Residue, then its C-alpha position, 0 to 999 in steps of 0.5 A: x535501506x528504505x523499506x515501504x509498503x505501497x498503496x494502490x494509488x502509488x502503484x497506479x501512478x507508477x504505471x502511469x509513469x508519474x515522474x515523482x513516483x517513478x523516481x521515488x521507486x528508485x530509492x527503495x530497497x524493499x517494496x512491499x505489496x499486500x493483498x488489500x492493494x492487490x484486491x483493490x487493483x483487481x477490482x479496478x482491472x475487472x471490466x476494463x478492456x485491458x484487464x488481462x494486460x493489467x494483471x500481467x503487468x502486476x504479475x511482472x511488477x511483483x516478480x521483480x527482485x525488490x518487490x515483496x508480497x506481504x501476507x496478512x495474518x492473525x497478527x495483522x488483524x490485531x494491528x488492524x483492531x488497534x489502529x481502528x480503535x485508536x482512530x475511532x477514539x481520535x475521531x479520525x476514521x479512514x477507509x477500512x482498506x487503508x486501515x489494513x494497509x496501515x496495520x500491515x505496514x506497522x506489523x512489518x516495520x514498513x513505511x506506507x508510500x501513498x498519495x493519501x493524507x489520512x494515513x498520517x492520522x495513524x499513530x506510529x506509522x511512517x508515511x511517505x507522501x507524494x501529494 
């Protein structure tokens, strides 16, 4: 069983029907999405001519059986702090939102499915890349 937490860029590529991404989705039994990714998507939707369509498509995506909302909580914040400090010590900072995504994945035992290379700097994180 392959379980992943998707990054924003993967959702966007999936919606653009990028073949490698669409194919990869077929191999996952569990697809997680968290509030950080949803917030980034909403930020991109706002002001576009397709805002309502994009929101509706995201709702439909989240209503599919393999897609699961992953909640952030106090434990996620602890994972965030540990990841942040580890990256700081290594001198390998990554964007703050991506630390939240990594923390959520680590907390829930999920791999991160992303197009970004910098997730590999996070100790203990399994990363599935399509770049």
